[in-house]
N, C-alpha and C positions, 0 to 999 in steps of 0.2 A: 356889245358882246362880252367885254371884259370889265364891266362895271361892278359885277357882284363881288362883295367882300363879306366873308362869313363872320367877321368880327362884329357886324351889326346884329347878328342873330345867335351868337355863341351862347350855349347853355339853355336854349329855349326848349319847349316841350318836344320838338322834333329831335333835338340832340339827345335828350334823355332817352327816348325810345330807341333811336338808332344805335347809340353807344352801349346801352344795356344789352341789346341783341348782339352787337359786335363782341363784347366781352364774353358772353355765354358761348359764342362760337369758338373764340380763341381758346377758352379754357378747355373745351372739349377736344379741339383739333390738336392741341399741343400735348395731349396725353400719350400719343404714340411717339416713339423715339425718333422716327424718321423726320428730317427737317421739313418745315412748313414754310412755304413762301407766302407772304401777304403782299397783295398789290392794291394800292389805293389810287384810284384814277383821278380823283378830285381832292387832293390832300389838304388844300388851304395852307394856312400858316403853321399849323401843328399845335399851337397853344395860344390862348387869348387872355389878355388882361381885362378884367371886367370893369376896371376903372378908366379904361381908355375912352377917348372921345367917341369912337365908333360904337362900343358896347353901351355907353351911357345914352346914346341918342334915342334908342328904342327900349332899352332895359328889358329885353325879352327874357333874359335869364331869370328875372324875378317871377315869371310865370312858368318856369321850367325847373331847373336845378334849385332855384331859391325856395320853391315850395316844399321840397323834400330834404333839403340840406341837413336839417336838424332832426329828421325823423328817427324815432327810437323803436318803431314797430315795423320797420321795413321788411318785406320778404327777403329771402336769402339772395336772390339775384340782384335786387335793388341795393342791398347792403354791400355786396361785392362791388357794384358800380360806384357807390358812394365812397367806399374805402379807397378806390383808385383816384377819384377826384380829390379826396382829402390829402393824398400824398403830395399834391401840388400846393396844398394850403395847410401847411403844418401848424400854423398858429391858431387854426380853427375859424379864421375869417375867410369867407368865400371871396377870394381876390383874383383867382385865375381859373380858367376852364380848359381842360385838355381836349384837343381835337382827336379825330380818329387815328392819325399817325402816332401821336404820343401814346394813346391807349394801346395801339397795336404793339409798339415797342415795349411797353410795360409788361405785356403778357407773353411776348415771344421770348425764346431762349437765345443765347448768344449765337448759335449756328443757324438760326432761322433768318433767311433773307427778307428784308423789307424794301419794297420798291414803291417810291412815292412820285406821283406825277402832279404837276400844277401848271396850268396854262398862264395864269396871271403873273406877270413879271415881279411885281412887288411882293405878292404872296409867296412865290417860289423862293425869292431871296430870304424872306422871313423864315420859311421852312428850312432852308439850308442852315440858317443860324440856329434854329431850334435843335438841329441834329449835328451841329459842329462837334467833331470829336467822337461821333458815335461809332466810327469804325467802318470797315468794308461791308458789314452786313446791311447797312442802310445806304440806299442810293436815292438821291433826289434828282429828278429830271424836270426841267422846265419845258413843258410841251403838252399836247393833247393826249390825255391818258387813254381815252377811248380808242383813238387812232393807233396809239403805240402799244396797246394791250396785246395785240397779236404777236409782237416781237418777243413776248415772254411765255407764250403758250405753245406747246406744253412745257411746264417747268422741268428742270433737270431731275428733281426728285419725285416728280409725278404727284405732288401734293401742294395745293395752293388754295388760298381764300382770296377772292377778288371782291373788293368793296367799292361800289359805284354810287357816288353821291353828287350828282350834278346840281347846278343851280336852277335848271329849267327856266332860264330867262327867256329863251326863244323856243319856237316850235321845233327847231332843228334838234334840240336836246332830246326830245321824245323819240324822233326817228333814229337818232344816233345811238341811243341806248339799245333799241331793238336790234339794229344792225350789228352792234358790237357783241351783244349776247348771242345772237345767232351764229356769228363767226366764231366766237369763243367756244360755243358748244360743239362745233365741228372740229376744232383744234384740240380741245381738251374737255371731253364730255363729262368726266368724273370729278372735275373741280367743283368747289363750292363758290357760288356767286351770290352776292347780296346786293340788291338794288333798292335804294331809298327813293321815295317819291312824295311830293306834297299833295294834300287833298285840296284841290282848287276847283273853282266853278268852270274853268275852261275845259272844252271838250277833250282835248288831248290828255289832260290829267285823269278825267273820268274813264277814258278808254284804256289807259296804259296797263292797269293790272291784268285785264283779260288778254290783252295782246302779249304781255310778257309770259303769262302762264302757258300760253299755247306753244312756247318755245321749249318746254321741258316736260318730261314725264314724272319728275319728282320735285315738288315745290311746296313751300310753306309761305303763306301770306298773312302778315300781321298788320293790323290797321288800328290806329288810336285817334279818335276824334275828341277834341277838348271843348268844342262848342258847336252851336248851330252855324251853318253858313250865313255870312252877312247878307243883308237884303240887297246890297249893291253888287254882290258877287266878287268883292275885292277881299283879298287876304286869304290866309291859310287856316282852315278850320281843324286840321289834323294832318297826319302823315302816315305812311306805311312802308313796310319793307317786304320784298319778295325774295325768297332765298331758294336757289336751286341746290339740290343735294344737301339739305340741311342736316346738322347733327341730329341723331334720332331722339336725343333728350330735349331738344329745343322746344318742341310743341308743349310738352308737359310742363316745362319750366315757365313758359309764357302763360299757360292757363292758370297757374298758381300765382302769377305776378300781376297780370293785367288788371284784375278787379281793383286791387289796392292802388295801382298806379293811376288808373282812370279816375278813381275817386279823389286822389290828391291833386291831379292836374286839371280837373274839370273846371271850366269857366262858366258853364251854365248847365241846365238840366238835360241838354241834348248830348252831353258827353257819353261816349260808348266805345267799346273795343270789339274787335272781330278777329277771329283766328281761323284760318282754313288750311287744310292740307289735302292733297289729292293728286289725281292724275288727269291730264288733259291730252288730247290728241296733239302730237308734235307736228310742227310745220315741216313741209318737205324742204 
């Protein structure tokens, strides 16, 4: 249950998609003067060294951030994402990759609270070290972010972005995100919630987008496939995000960005992107 370490996958194609979307949401939501709380339910270590033993075992970053690191023709949203990653790599060498907590802190203002949850003990300790000295605005909690999410909703300022990025190691993860989102919607229906998921052969992964969309009347679904599914059904051929109450600018930004990003990250001719927005009947 606690074997997952994101360091093995840092900077891969899924990170590129999820972090680009996260930055776009943060840039929009911080335009209002009122404080914005950001909640990261599966925060990981916060920052990753790409020369580490873990990152070098699979070198997944080479098929993700590595493919676009030196791009000079990137769309605006990709350029902004790359600029943030380059802040961690001032020499121009791709040596570190920021996780979602680091990126959230980068785009939040001093008064915006950041609440970070991580269940894995070693990762939680690394996360605390990443944010040592960050001040009272950042709080790191070792624990189950999905179970503890209810303790933060509704937020005092009635403005929050919740970022949910589980490992999906077990079937329980799929049912847990559904239960957490359903409860969150009852506690704080106007919040923005972003759920990442992997595109896998397993039934739970295939069914998840439709199940999640039924929970909200206002959603955006973005999906990026980088290759055809493997013949043995093993591995992740792509990933997606489902956002409840998304910024109204997000869909247009992604339509302008995804064709370029798909072309750069494609591993075979089956690479494709999909973007849907709409309304579904909400569950009782």
